[in-house]
C-alpha positions as CSV (number, residue, x, y, z in Angstrom):
1,M,-54.0,-7.4,-38.7
2,S,-52.2,-6.3,-35.6
3,F,-48.4,-6.3,-35.5
4,A,-48.4,-9.1,-32.8
5,K,-50.5,-11.4,-35.1
6,E,-48.3,-10.6,-38.1
7,M,-45.1,-11.5,-36.1
8,Q,-46.8,-14.7,-34.9
9,E,-47.6,-15.7,-38.5
10,V,-44.0,-14.9,-39.6
11,A,-42.6,-17.1,-36.7
12,K,-45.0,-19.9,-37.6
13,E,-43.9,-19.9,-41.3
14,L,-40.2,-19.9,-40.4
15,L,-40.6,-22.6,-37.8
16,N,-42.6,-24.8,-40.2
17,E,-40.1,-24.2,-43.0
18,F,-37.0,-25.1,-40.9
19,D,-38.5,-27.8,-38.6
20,E,-36.6,-31.0,-39.2
21,R,-38.6,-33.2,-36.8
22,E,-40.2,-36.3,-38.3
23,E,-43.1,-36.0,-35.9
24,K,-44.7,-32.8,-34.7
25,M,-44.8,-31.9,-31.0
26,I,-48.2,-32.4,-29.4
27,L,-50.0,-30.7,-26.5
28,R,-52.2,-33.3,-24.8
29,V,-55.1,-31.8,-22.9
30,A,-57.0,-34.3,-20.6
31,G,-60.7,-34.3,-20.9
32,E,-62.8,-32.6,-18.2
33,S,-64.3,-34.9,-15.5
34,Y,-67.9,-34.7,-14.5
35,F,-70.4,-36.7,-12.4
36,D,-72.9,-38.6,-14.5
37,T,-76.1,-39.0,-12.5
38,N,-77.4,-41.8,-14.8
39,L,-74.3,-43.9,-14.3
40,A,-73.8,-42.6,-10.7
41,E,-70.0,-42.2,-11.3
42,T,-67.5,-39.7,-12.4
43,V,-66.8,-39.7,-16.2
44,I,-63.7,-38.3,-17.8
45,G,-64.1,-36.7,-21.2
46,D,-62.0,-37.4,-24.3
47,T,-58.4,-36.2,-24.4
48,Q,-57.8,-33.4,-27.0
49,E,-54.5,-33.1,-28.9
50,Y,-53.2,-29.9,-30.4
51,E,-50.1,-29.6,-32.7
52,L,-47.3,-27.4,-31.4
53,T,-45.1,-25.4,-33.7
54,G,-41.8,-24.5,-32.2
55,V,-38.4,-25.5,-30.9
56,A,-37.4,-27.8,-28.0
57,P,-33.8,-27.3,-26.9
58,S,-32.4,-28.7,-23.6
59,Y,-31.3,-26.3,-20.9
60,N,-27.8,-25.0,-20.8
61,E,-25.8,-26.9,-18.1
62,G,-25.1,-23.6,-16.3
63,L,-28.9,-23.2,-15.7
64,I,-29.5,-26.7,-14.2
65,N,-29.6,-26.4,-10.4
66,G,-31.2,-29.7,-9.5
67,T,-34.4,-28.2,-8.1
68,T,-36.3,-25.8,-10.3
69,I,-34.4,-26.9,-13.5
70,Q,-33.3,-30.5,-13.5
71,N,-31.1,-32.5,-15.8
72,G,-33.2,-33.6,-18.8
73,D,-35.7,-30.7,-18.6
74,I,-36.6,-29.1,-21.9
75,S,-37.3,-25.5,-22.7
76,L,-40.0,-25.2,-25.3
77,S,-40.8,-22.1,-27.3
78,V,-44.0,-22.9,-29.1
79,L,-47.1,-21.6,-30.9
80,C,-50.4,-23.2,-30.0
81,E,-54.1,-22.6,-30.6
82,V,-54.9,-23.1,-26.9
83,E,-53.1,-21.9,-23.8
84,P,-51.1,-24.7,-22.2
85,T,-51.4,-25.4,-18.5
86,Q,-49.5,-27.5,-16.0
87,A,-52.3,-30.0,-16.1
88,N,-51.5,-30.8,-19.8
89,K,-48.8,-33.0,-21.2
90,V,-46.4,-32.4,-24.1
91,V,-45.5,-35.3,-26.4
92,I,-42.1,-35.0,-28.1
93,D,-40.8,-37.8,-30.3
94,D,-43.5,-40.2,-28.9
95,V,-42.3,-39.4,-25.3
96,E,-44.8,-37.8,-22.9
97,H,-43.5,-34.9,-20.7
98,S,-45.1,-33.1,-17.8
99,I,-45.4,-29.4,-17.9
100,I,-43.6,-27.7,-15.0
101,A,-44.1,-24.1,-16.0
102,V,-45.9,-22.0,-18.7
103,N,-44.9,-18.5,-19.5
104,P,-46.9,-16.6,-22.1
105,V,-44.7,-14.3,-24.3
106,A,-46.7,-11.2,-25.0
107,Y,-46.2,-8.3,-27.4
108,T,-48.0,-5.7,-25.3
109,G,-49.9,-7.1,-22.4
110,K,-51.5,-10.5,-21.6
111,D,-54.2,-10.2,-24.2
112,K,-51.6,-10.1,-27.1
113,T,-49.8,-13.5,-26.5
114,I,-47.5,-14.3,-29.3
115,M,-46.2,-17.7,-28.1
116,Y,-45.6,-19.8,-25.0
117,R,-42.4,-20.8,-23.2
118,I,-42.8,-24.1,-21.5
119,Q,-40.6,-26.0,-19.1
120,A,-41.2,-29.7,-19.6
121,R,-39.9,-32.7,-17.7
122,R,-40.0,-36.5,-18.3
C-alpha cells in the first residue's frame, strides 16, 4: 500500500473515532439527464448519495470578505469515494448546501488525492 493511501486510512480511522455528529455528512450527486426516444422527453436519472467522513468548521471571521467567502460558508475537509464537483450538493445536519469550490488535497500529484477541501454555502 502506498504512503498516501496509508495516510488516508489513518485519517479516516481518526475522523470516524472522534466524529461526534449524530448524522453523517452526505455528498448528493444528481442523476445524469438523457433524452429517452421512447418517451420523447428528457429523463433525469436517480440521485446518488455518498457518505462523507471529515470535519466542517465555519470560516474564521478574518477570512470572510463578502464575495468569495460569505458569512455562513463552511470549509469542509472530507474523504469521499467519488470526486465532488460544483454540480453536487452537501447535506450537513439535514440542511442542503451548494458546493462553491472543490480543491483536491494530493500527496504527490493529482493522481494521489488524499482528501478534498470543499467550500459550501447554504
